[in-house]
C-alpha positions in Angstrom: -2.9 24.0 0.7 -3.9 21.1 -1.6 -6.3 22.2 -4.3 -9.5 20.2 -4.9 -8.6 17.3 -7.2 -11.6 17.7 -9.5 -10.6 21.3 -10.3 -7.1 20.2 -11.1 -8.4 17.5 -13.3 -10.5 20.0 -15.3 -7.7 22.5 -15.4 -4.6 20.4 -15.9 -5.2 16.8 -16.6 -8.0 15.9 -19.0 -8.1 15.6 -22.7 -10.6 18.4 -23.0 -11.1 21.5 -20.8 -14.7 21.9 -21.7 -17.2 22.1 -18.8 -20.5 20.1 -19.1 -22.6 23.1 -18.1 -21.3 25.1 -21.1 -21.8 22.3 -23.7 -24.4 22.4 -26.4 -26.9 19.6 -26.8 -25.6 16.6 -28.6 -22.4 16.3 -26.6 -21.4 14.3 -23.5 -18.6 15.0 -21.0 -17.0 11.8 -19.8 -17.2 11.2 -16.1 -15.0 9.0 -14.0 -15.6 5.3 -14.6 -17.5 5.7 -17.9 -16.7 3.8 -21.1 -17.8 4.2 -24.7 -20.2 1.4 -24.2 -21.9 2.9 -21.1 -22.2 6.3 -22.8 -23.8 4.8 -25.9 -26.2 2.8 -23.7 -27.0 5.9 -21.7 -27.9 8.0 -24.7 -29.6 5.1 -26.6 -27.2 5.1 -29.6 -25.2 2.4 -31.2 -21.6 2.0 -30.0 -20.2 1.9 -33.5 -22.1 5.2 -34.3 -20.6 6.8 -31.2 -17.1 5.7 -32.1 -17.6 6.9 -35.7 -18.8 10.3 -34.5 -15.6 10.9 -32.5 -12.6 10.3 -34.8 -10.5 12.4 -32.4 -10.6 9.4 -30.0 -7.7 7.3 -31.3 -8.4 4.4 -28.9 -12.1 3.9 -28.0 -11.0 1.8 -25.1 -9.1 4.7 -23.6 -11.1 7.8 -22.7 -10.6 10.1 -19.8 -12.8 12.2 -17.4 -13.4 15.5 -19.1 -13.3 14.2 -22.6 -16.1 15.8 -24.7 -17.8 13.3 -27.1 -20.1 14.2 -29.9 -23.3 12.2 -29.9 -24.3 10.7 -33.3 -26.3 13.1 -35.4 -25.2 16.2 -33.5 -22.8 19.0 -34.4 -20.0 19.9 -32.1 -20.7 22.8 -29.8 -19.5 26.1 -31.2 -16.3 27.5 -29.7 -18.0 30.6 -28.3 -20.3 28.4 -26.2 -17.5 26.2 -24.9 -14.7 28.3 -23.6 -11.6 26.1 -23.1 -9.7 28.5 -20.9 -11.9 29.0 -17.9 -14.2 26.7 -15.9 -17.7 28.2 -15.0 -17.8 30.2 -11.8 -20.2 27.9 -10.1 -17.7 25.0 -10.3 -14.9 26.9 -8.7 -14.6 26.1 -5.0 -15.3 29.0 -2.7 -11.8 28.8 -1.2 -10.0 29.3 -4.5 -9.1 32.6 -5.9 -10.7 33.7 -9.2 -9.0 32.5 -12.3 -7.6 35.9 -13.2 -5.8 36.0 -9.9 -4.5 32.5 -10.0 -4.1 31.5 -13.6 -4.4 27.8 -14.3 -1.1 26.0 -14.9 -2.3 23.6 -17.6 -0.6 20.5 -18.7 -2.2 19.7 -22.0 -2.2 15.9 -22.5 0.0 14.4 -25.1 -3.1 13.2 -27.0 -3.7 16.6 -28.3 -0.7 18.8 -27.7 2.7 17.1 -28.2 3.2 16.9 -32.0 6.3 15.9 -33.9 9.2 13.8 -32.9 11.7 15.6 -30.8 14.5 13.0 -30.9 17.7 14.6 -32.1 20.5 13.0 -34.1 23.5 12.9 -31.9 27.0 13.2 -33.2 28.7 9.9 -33.0 25.5 7.9 -32.5 23.3 6.2 -35.0 19.5 6.7 -35.1 17.6 3.4 -35.2 15.3 3.0 -38.2 12.0 2.2 -36.4 10.0 0.2 -39.0 6.8 2.2 -39.1 5.3 -0.4 -41.4 5.4 -2.8 -38.5 5.0 -0.6 -35.4 3.2 2.7 -35.7 1.1 4.8 -33.3 -0.9 7.9 -34.2 0.5 9.6 -31.1 3.9 11.4 -31.8 4.9 11.2 -28.1 4.5 7.4 -28.1 6.7 7.1 -31.3 9.1 9.5 -29.7 9.3 7.2 -26.7 9.9 4.2 -28.9 12.6 6.0 -30.9 14.5 7.1 -27.7 14.4 3.6 -26.4 15.5 2.1 -29.7 18.4 4.5 -30.0 20.0 3.6 -26.7 19.7 -0.1 -27.2 22.7 0.5 -29.5 24.7 1.7 -26.5 26.2 -1.2 -24.4 25.0 -0.9 -20.7 25.5 -4.1 -18.8 25.9 -3.7 -15.0 29.5 -2.8 -14.1 30.1 -1.5 -17.6 27.8 1.5 -18.1 30.5 4.1 -19.0 29.3 4.3 -22.6 25.7 4.9 -21.5 26.8 7.6 -19.1 28.6 9.3 -21.9 25.6 8.9 -24.2 23.4 10.7 -21.7 25.9 13.6 -21.4 25.9 14.0 -25.2 22.1 13.8 -25.3 21.7 16.5 -22.6 24.3 18.8 -24.3 22.5 18.6 -27.6 19.4 20.0 -25.8 21.1 22.5 -23.6 20.0 20.7 -20.5 22.1 21.1 -17.3 23.8 17.8 -16.7 26.5 16.4 -14.4 27.9 12.9 -13.9 29.3 11.8 -10.6 32.3 9.5 -10.0 30.1 6.4 -9.9 28.7 7.2 -13.4 25.3 8.4 -12.2 23.9 11.2 -14.4 21.9 14.0 -13.0 19.9 16.4 -15.2 18.0 19.5 -14.0 15.1 21.3 -15.7 13.9 24.7 -14.4 10.3 25.2 -13.7 7.8 26.5 -16.2 6.8 30.1 -15.8 4.6 30.6 -12.7 5.8 27.3 -11.1 9.2 28.4 -9.8 8.1 28.0 -6.2 6.7 24.5 -6.6 8.4 21.6 -4.8 11.3 19.9 -6.5 10.2 16.6 -8.1 12.7 13.9 -9.0 12.2 11.3 -11.7 14.6 8.4 -11.3 15.6 5.2 -13.1 18.6 3.1 -13.7 20.6 2.7 -16.9 22.2 -0.7 -16.4 20.7 -4.0 -17.6 21.1 -7.7 -17.0 23.1 -9.3 -19.8 21.7 -12.7 -20.9 22.3 -14.6 -24.1 20.7 -17.6 -25.7 22.9 -20.8 -25.9 25.2 -20.5 -28.9 24.8 -16.7 -29.2 28.0 -14.7 -29.1 27.5 -11.2 -27.9 30.2 -8.8 -26.7 28.3 -7.0 -24.0 31.0 -4.3 -23.6 30.8 -3.3 -27.3 28.0 -4.8 -29.3 24.6 -3.1 -29.9 21.4 -5.1 -29.5 19.7 -6.7 -32.5 16.0 -5.7 -32.3 12.9 -7.7 -33.3 9.8 -5.6 -34.0 6.1 -6.7 -33.9 3.0 -4.7 -34.1 3.1 -3.5 -30.4 6.1 -5.1 -28.9 9.9 -5.2 -29.1 12.4 -7.8 -28.1 16.1 -8.5 -28.7 17.4 -11.3 -31.0 19.2 -13.8 -28.8 19.8 -11.5 -25.8 18.0 -9.8 -23.1 16.5 -6.4 -24.1 17.0 -4.2 -21.1 13.4 -3.0 -20.8 14.2 -3.1 -17.1 14.7 -0.2 -16.7 15.0 1.0 -20.3 11.3 1.7 -20.3 11.6 4.2 -17.5 14.7 5.8 -19.0 12.9 6.2 -22.3 10.1 8.0 -20.5 12.5 10.4 -18.7 14.1 11.3 -22.0 10.7 11.7 -23.8 9.5 14.0 -21.0 12.5 16.2 -21.4 12.0 16.2 -25.2 8.6 17.8 -24.7 9.2 19.7 -21.4 8.8 23.1 -23.0 5.1 22.2 -23.7 4.4 20.8 -20.2 3.6 22.4 -16.9 5.9 21.5 -14.1 7.9 22.8 -11.1 11.7 22.3 -10.8 12.5 18.8 -12.1 15.5 16.6 -11.6 16.2 13.5 -13.6 18.5 11.0 -11.9 19.9 8.1 -14.0 21.7 5.6 -11.7 24.2 2.8 -12.5 24.6 -0.8 -11.3 21.1 -1.2 -9.9 21.0 -4.8 -10.9 24.1 -5.8 -9.0 23.3 -4.3 -5.6 21.8 -0.8 -6.1 25.4 0.5 -6.1 24.8 3.7 -8.0 22.0 4.7 -5.7 24.2 3.9 -2.7 27.0 6.1 -4.1 24.8 9.1 -5.0 25.6 12.2 -3.0 22.7 13.2 -0.7 22.9 16.8 -2.0 21.0 15.6 -5.1 18.1 14.7 -2.9 18.2 17.2 -0.1 16.1 19.9 -1.7 13.5 17.6 -3.2 10.0 16.9 -1.8 8.9 14.1 -4.1 10.6 11.3 -6.0 9.0 9.1 -8.7 11.0 6.0 -9.4 10.1 4.7 -12.9 11.4 1.1 -12.4 7.9 -0.3 -11.9 4.9 -1.1 -14.0 1.6 0.3 -15.2 -1.5 0.8 -13.0 0.0 1.1 -9.6 2.9 1.9 -7.4 5.3 0.2 -5.1 5.6 1.9 -1.7 7.8 -0.5 0.2 10.5 -3.1 -0.7 12.8 -5.7 0.7 16.4 -5.2 1.6 19.0 -7.8 1.0 22.6 -9.0 0.8 24.9 -11.0 -1.4 26.6 -14.2 -0.1 29.9 -15.3 -1.9 30.9 -18.8 -1.2 34.5 -19.7 -2.2 37.1 -22.4 -1.8 40.6 -22.7 -3.2 40.6 -25.1 -6.2 42.2 -28.5 -5.4 43.2 -30.2 -8.7 44.2 -33.8 -9.1 45.4 -35.9 -12.0 42.8 -37.9 -13.8 43.2 -41.7 -13.4 43.5 -43.8 -16.5 40.4 -46.0 -15.9 38.1 -42.9 -16.0 36.1 -41.1 -18.6 34.7 -37.6 -19.1 31.0 -37.3 -18.6 29.0 -34.2 -19.5 25.7 -32.9 -18.1 23.6 -30.0 -19.3 20.4 -28.2 -18.3 19.0 -25.8 -20.8 15.7 -24.1 -21.7 14.5 -23.4 -18.2 12.4 -20.3 -17.7 14.8 -18.4 -15.5 13.7 -14.8 -14.8 14.0 -12.1 -12.1 15.0 -13.5 -8.7 12.3 -11.5 -7.0 9.9 -14.0 -8.6 11.2 -17.1 -6.9 8.5 -19.4 -5.7 6.5 -19.5 -8.9 7.4 -23.1 -9.6 10.5 -22.4 -11.6 13.6 -24.5 -11.4 17.1 -23.2 -10.7 19.5 -24.7 -13.2 22.5 -24.5 -10.9 20.7 -26.2 -8.0 19.3 -28.8 -10.4 22.9 -29.5 -11.7 24.3 -29.8 -8.1 21.5 -32.2 -7.3 22.3 -34.3 -10.3 26.0 -34.6 -9.4 25.0 -35.2 -5.8 22.7 -38.0 -6.9 25.7 -39.7 -8.5 27.8 -39.2 -5.4 25.1 -40.7 -3.2 24.7 -43.6 -5.6 28.3 -44.6 -4.7 29.9 -43.1 -7.8 33.1 -41.3 -7.2 32.9 -37.9 -9.0 35.6 -35.4 -9.8 34.3 -32.1 -11.2 36.2 -30.7 -14.2 34.0 -27.7 -14.9 30.7 -26.4 -13.6 29.2 -23.1 -14.7 25.9 -21.3 -15.1 23.9 -18.2 -14.3 24.4 -14.7 -15.9 23.4 -12.5 -13.0 23.1 -12.7 -9.2 19.5 -11.4 -9.3 18.3 -13.8 -12.1 17.2 -17.4 -11.7 19.7 -19.4 -13.7 18.0 -20.9 -16.8 20.9 -23.1 -17.9 24.0 -24.8 -16.5 26.7 -27.1 -17.8 29.1 -29.5 -16.1 31.8 -31.9 -17.0 32.8 -34.6 -14.5 35.1 -37.6 -14.4 33.8 -41.0 -13.4 35.2 -44.5 -13.5 34.6 -46.4 -16.8 32.9 -49.1 -14.8 30.4 -46.6 -13.4 29.0 -45.2 -16.7 26.0 -47.5 -16.9 25.1 -46.8 -13.3 25.4 -43.1 -13.9 23.1 -43.3 -16.9 20.5 -45.3 -14.9 20.7 -42.9 -11.9 20.3 -39.8 -14.0 17.5 -41.3 -16.1 15.5 -41.9 -12.9 16.4 -38.4 -11.7 15.3 -36.8 -15.0 11.9 -38.4 -14.7 11.4 -37.2 -11.2 12.6 -33.7 -12.2 10.1 -33.6 -15.1 7.2 -34.8 -12.9 8.0 -32.1 -10.3 8.3 -29.2 -12.7 6.2 -30.1 -15.7 3.4 -27.7 -14.8 5.8 -24.7 -15.2 9.0 -25.8 -16.9 7.5 -27.0 -20.2 10.4 -26.8 -22.7 13.7 -27.6 -20.8 16.3 -30.1 -21.9 18.4 -32.3 -19.6 21.2 -34.2 -21.4 23.9 -36.4 -19.9 26.4 -39.0 -21.2 30.0 -39.8 -22.0 31.9 -36.9 -23.5 34.8 -37.0 -25.9 36.5 -34.2 -24.0 40.2 -34.8 -23.2 40.6 -34.2 -19.5 43.9 -34.2 -17.6 43.0 -32.4 -14.3 39.8 -32.4 -12.1 38.8 -31.2 -8.7 39.5 -33.6 -5.9 36.6 -35.9 -5.1 36.4 -34.5 -1.6 36.0 -30.9 -2.8 33.6 -32.0 -5.6 31.4 -33.7 -3.0 31.6 -30.8 -0.6 30.7 -28.3 -3.3 27.5 -30.1 -4.5 26.4 -30.8 -1.0 26.7 -27.2 -0.1 25.0 -25.9 -3.2 22.1 -28.4 -2.6 21.6 -27.2 1.0 22.1 -23.4 1.0 18.8 -21.5 1.2 17.3 -21.1 -2.2 13.8 -20.1 -3.2 11.2 -18.8 -0.7 12.3 -18.8 3.0 9.4 -17.2 4.7 6.0 -15.7 3.7 4.4 -12.5 4.9 2.1 -13.2 7.8 -0.4 -10.4 7.3 -0.8 -10.3 3.5 0.0 -12.3 0.4 3.6 -12.2 -0.7 7.2 -13.3 0.1 8.9 -12.0 3.2 12.4 -13.5 2.6 14.0 -15.6 -0.1 17.4 -16.5 -1.6 18.6 -17.2 -5.1 21.7 -19.2 -6.1 22.6 -17.0 -9.0 26.1 -17.7 -10.5 28.7 -20.4 -10.4 32.3 -20.6 -11.7 35.4 -22.6 -11.4 38.8 -21.0 -12.3 42.3 -22.4 -12.0 42.5 -21.0 -8.5 39.0 -20.8 -7.0 35.6 -22.4 -6.9 33.0 -19.7 -6.3 29.2 -19.4 -6.3 27.0 -16.5 -5.2 23.5 -16.3 -3.6 21.4 -13.2 -3.4 19.1 -12.9 -0.4 16.1 -10.6 -0.1 14.0 -9.9 3.0 11.8 -7.3 4.5 12.4 -8.7 8.0 15.6 -7.8 10.0 15.1 -11.0 11.9 14.9 -13.3 8.9 17.9 -11.5 7.3 19.9 -12.4 10.4 18.6 -16.0 10.3 19.6 -16.5 6.7 23.0 -15.0 7.3 23.6 -17.3 10.3 22.4 -20.3 8.2 24.7 -19.5 5.3 27.6 -18.9 7.7 27.1 -22.3 9.4 26.8 -24.2 6.2 30.0 -22.6 4.8 31.9 -23.5 8.0 30.7 -27.1 7.9 31.7 -27.4 4.2 35.1 -25.8 4.6 34.1 -22.9 2.4 34.8 -19.2 3.0 31.7 -16.9 3.2 32.0 -13.3 2.2 29.2 -10.7 2.2 30.4 -8.0 -0.2 27.2 -5.9 -0.5 24.0 -5.3 1.4 21.2 -3.0 0.3 18.6 -1.2 2.4 14.9 -2.1 2.8 12.3 0.5 2.1 10.0 0.5 5.1 6.3 0.9 4.6 5.2 4.4 5.8 1.7 4.9 7.3 1.2 8.1 5.4 2.7 8.3 1.9 1.3 11.6 0.6 2.6 11.0 -2.9 1.0 7.6 -3.1 -2.3 9.1 -2.1 -2.1 11.9 -4.7 -1.1 9.5 -7.4 -3.9 7.0 -6.6 -6.5 9.8 -6.7 -5.2 11.2 -9.9 -5.0 7.8 -11.7 -8.6 7.0 -10.7 -9.7 10.4 -12.0 -7.9 10.0 -15.3 -8.6 6.3 -16.1 -11.5 5.2 -13.9 -9.2 2.4 -12.7 -8.0 1.7 -9.2 -4.4 2.5 -8.6 -2.9 -0.5 -6.8 -0.4 0.2 -4.0 1.8 -2.6 -3.0 5.0 -3.8 -1.3 7.5 -5.7 -3.4 9.9 -8.5 -2.6 12.3 -7.1 -5.2 14.9 -4.7 -4.1 14.4 -1.2 -5.6 16.6 1.9 -5.3 13.9 3.7 -3.2 15.3 2.0 -0.1 18.7 3.6 -0.6 17.1 7.0 -1.3 14.7 6.8 1.6 17.6 6.0 3.9 19.6 9.0 2.6 16.6 11.4 2.8 14.0 10.2 5.3 11.5 13.0 4.5 11.5 12.3 0.8 8.1 11.1 -0.4 8.6 8.3 -2.9 6.7 5.9 -5.1 7.9 3.4 -7.7 5.8 3.2 -10.7 6.3 2.8 -14.5 5.4 3.3 -18.0 5.0 0.1 -20.0 4.2 -3.5 -19.4 7.4 -5.5 -19.9 7.6 -9.2 -19.4 10.3 -11.9 -18.8 12.8 -9.5 -17.4 16.4 -10.6 -17.1 16.0 -13.2 -19.8 16.4 -13.6 -23.5 12.6 -13.7 -23.7 12.3 -10.2 -22.4 9.7 -8.2 -24.2 8.7 -4.5 -24.1 5.0 -3.8 -24.7 3.8 -0.4 -25.9 0.0 -0.7 -25.5 0.0 1.2 -22.2 2.7 3.8 -23.0 0.4 6.6 -23.9 -1.8 6.5 -20.9 1.2 5.9 -18.6 3.1 8.9 -19.9 0.0 11.1 -19.8 -0.5 10.1 -16.2 3.1 10.8 -15.2 3.2 14.1 -17.0 -0.1 15.1 -15.4 1.2 14.0 -12.0 4.2 16.4 -12.4 1.7 19.2 -13.3 -0.5 18.3 -10.3 2.5 18.5 -7.9 3.4 21.9 -9.4 -0.1 23.1 -8.3 0.4 22.2 -4.7 1.1 24.9 -2.2 
C-alpha cells in the first residue's frame, strides 16, 4: 500500500525532519509553495534579516517543505524540544504502524548529509583539475558530480566508437567493488543491493546512454576515436573548446555515477544502473539489451531529459539511406571549378526542427539547383556536410564545375538567392556565412551533369522539417531531417532521419521517400527503425514523481510527450509492464553542436529530487 506522501516527505525527503508542532517560538517550518520572501512578509521581518539568520540555507531561492528557519532575533529551538528521529504521534496517519514497528527509512538530503568528494583516482585515467577558483559550489555532491563528468570527458565516446567508455565504466565499478557486467553491444549494467530494511522493495533502474554526437568547428582537427575534450569553464557552466561537449547524455551519466559514489549514505531498494551505447544513431544499445536486465524491475528512470518535468511518451522513427553509384566524367577544357560554402548556421538536435533553423545540406542543394534551373550546366565534384543523422547540419561545402562563360551568370543567380535566403531566415539564423565564387582547385573528374541534377533535385524535394503537427495538443507529430551527405569514388549517399508518433504518418513518409527515390533513379535503404513509446493512461511512476517534486520544490512537475526518440520506447516494447519516465539533472543547451553547454545551477535540487524519489519508491509496499 502506498504511504501518505506528506509523511514520506517528513520522514525521507526534506532538508529537516523537525515537526512544526515541536518547534520553539522563533522558528518557521517551510510549507509547500513558500519562499523566503513570503515567509519574511508573513512574520513582518526584513528579507535580508531572514536570510542572515539562516546561514545553513546556501541558496535563499532554493528552500524545501520541512526546512526549519530561524526567525530574526530568535534562538534555534533546543534539540531536546525538537526530536529529529520521530514525527509527533498526532501527525502519524491512523493506518500506519507506530514508528518503533516500522522504522523510517530516511534519505537525508545531500544538502546536509553527503560530505566529501567520493571520486576515486582510477589507474590508467587522469583526474581533471576542476578550477575551483572559477567554478565552486558549497555542496560536495554537486562538486562530485562536476568532477565525475569532467573525468569522463577525457574518454572518447562518439557513437559507434564507445569501447573506451565501456572499459572506463568497468574500471570505475571495479574500484568501488560494484557488481558490473558489459554485454556484447558494449552496454554496461551495474547492480547495487538494497540498504538494510529495503531488501523487499521493488527494483528500480536508472538508465542513460554513454555515446555522444561528435561535432567540430570549422578548422578544428579532433580525433574523435582518441582525443580528450578541451574544456572551457565559467562560473556555473561548462563547454568544450571547438567541439561538442556530450552533455547529452553525460549529465545523466554523471548523476548515476555520483549516486553510486554516495549510495552507502542513501536509502534505496535494489538498484540497477544501465549505461547504453549508440543511442544517438538509432537507440542501438537499448535495442540490443537482453530483456533479462529489465524483467525483474518495476520502475525505470531514464535520465536523458531535463529539469522540472518528465517525458512519458515519444516518437518512433526510421533512417532513410539514399544512394547512387558514382558516375564520373572528364572535365571539359572550357570549364572552371566553382566553390560554394554555408557555415555558421545554428544546427542543433533534429527533434527541434521547425524552429526556423536552416538545414545547410538542403540550402546547398537548393543553391546548386538554382544554377541548374538558370540554364547553367553543373557537374558536382564534391558535396559534403552534416556530422550526425540526428543533428540539423550547420555547414556544408561543395565544389562544382561550370563553363567559363557561365561564371557571371552563376554569380548573379547566387547573389539573388543569397538575399532571399537571408530575408527568409534572418529572424533565427543571425550569424551564418554563404560564400561562392571561382576556385583555384585543379579538377579532372566530376559527376555527370545528369547525376548532379538528379541529386540536387532529390535532396531539395525529400521530406525535411515538420511534416505534420499534433491535432490535440501543441507539438510535432512527424518530421524528417536530412542529416548527412557524402560522395566517394564509388557512391553518392545522403541520409534522412524520420520521427513520428503516428503509424499512419510513418507509412506516408516511407512511401513518399520510396517514390522520390524511384523517380530519381536512386536506391533507398531503411537500415534502422526505432520504437515509439506510446502514451499510457496511468503512469504510476509519473504520478509519484509529480507529487514528490511539488512537495519538495513547490513547483509543478511538467509531464509531456516528446518528438525526439528516447530509449524508453525500446524498453517499453521489451517489458510492457515497466513503469518509465524520462527526466534529468541539469539544464543543458545547444545539444549536438559545438555551442553545447552544460549548466550546473539546477544540479543540487535535481539530484536531491532523484535521490529522494529512489527512497520514496523503496517505501512503497
